[in-house]
Steps between C-alpha positions, in 0.01 A plus 500: 500500500625846406492765769441856382540824688142624567594856397646390172199271441265790562702733264497232235127443518420870487736562202363196315132616560579862387681369187209263411256785540687718254554206266132417496418856409758487221344177370162673486644755264727280282316165505134604542523810282382752763572850373733727696640842411874504424601707805317266727647199324849634554419540871364150521814354332722689743299382803516143377876523440557643853276241656697222316834646617372502861373148462837385355685656788266347765535155328879534504493592866266212583740262329807663642651595158571820324662818609574540867324804645289554190180689584155360426413844363755560220624852450303698236807710426680380198873450546491477874718259693189299597381462140596154375496610133 
């Protein structure tokens, strides 16, 4: 049986749920054909991308892999030391 830190487990579940919510909305637009104005689509795409980054960081933390000390809320400033890109 794998033992998981309760705080990391909670962060993982919250990040996963938030990402799935954004992904479901994205699917409504792209797969179900629901119309959305371009500025709102851009916002949706950005929210989904940030939610996926947060999920990836939470998953890595849960599994004990990835960057040490990496924040679950990645920096939004490009070129910062915390930005993995």
